[in-house]
C-alpha positions in Angstrom: 135.6 59.0 118.9 136.4 62.6 118.2 134.4 64.4 115.5 135.7 67.5 113.8 133.5 70.7 113.7 133.1 70.2 109.9 131.9 66.6 110.3 129.6 67.6 113.1 128.1 70.4 110.9 127.7 67.9 108.0 125.8 65.5 110.2 123.6 68.2 111.6 122.7 69.5 108.1 122.1 65.9 106.9 119.7 65.4 109.8 117.9 68.7 109.0 117.7 67.7 105.4 116.2 64.3 106.3 113.5 66.0 108.5 112.6 68.5 105.7 112.3 65.7 103.1 110.1 63.8 105.5 107.9 66.9 106.1 107.5 67.7 102.5 107.1 64.2 101.2 105.1 62.8 104.1 102.5 60.3 103.3 99.3 60.2 105.5 96.3 57.9 105.6 93.0 59.4 104.6 90.8 59.4 107.8 87.8 58.4 105.7 89.0 55.5 103.5 92.5 54.8 104.7 94.3 55.4 101.3 97.8 56.7 101.7 98.3 60.1 100.0 101.0 62.8 100.0 100.2 65.5 102.6 102.0 68.3 100.8 100.2 69.7 97.8 96.9 67.9 98.6 94.2 70.4 98.5 91.8 68.1 100.3 94.2 67.1 103.1 93.9 65.3 105.4 91.5 63.5 103.1 92.6 61.9 99.8 89.8 63.5 97.7 86.8 65.8 97.7 84.6 62.7 97.9 86.1 61.6 101.3 86.1 65.2 102.5 82.3 65.4 101.8 81.6 62.0 103.3 83.2 63.2 106.5 81.4 66.5 106.4 78.1 64.7 105.9 78.8 62.5 108.9 79.3 65.6 111.1 76.1 67.2 109.7 74.1 64.0 110.3 75.5 64.0 113.9 77.2 60.7 113.5 80.2 62.2 115.3 79.8 64.1 118.6 82.1 65.8 121.0 81.5 64.2 124.4 80.1 66.5 127.1 78.7 66.2 130.5 75.4 68.0 131.1 75.1 69.4 134.5 71.8 70.8 135.8 71.7 74.6 136.0 71.4 75.9 139.5 69.3 78.8 140.6 72.4 80.8 141.3 73.6 80.2 137.7 70.2 81.3 136.4 70.3 84.5 138.5 73.8 85.3 137.2 72.6 84.7 133.6 69.6 87.0 134.1 71.7 89.8 135.6 74.2 89.5 132.7 71.4 89.8 130.2 69.9 92.8 132.0 73.3 94.5 132.1 73.9 93.9 128.4 70.5 95.2 127.6 71.1 98.5 129.3 74.5 98.8 127.6 73.0 98.4 124.1 
């Protein structure tokens, strides 16, 4: 099937329009309560409300969430490097 340049441009613009409509009218789920809300224009995004925003903030403050990390013991070489760095910065100040 052969498509004219005009028809191809019309299809491209239609596709771009569809993407823009999706981006501006996108519905997202609140990470706290799961309620679907509009993303655009929501001052509490990605949350649905100030309440859900504060609930999430409180969970972080109460350390209910944590970023996983592996704690490795500090070697003597690392300690020496840290001490040298502190001394060098102390002289520069």
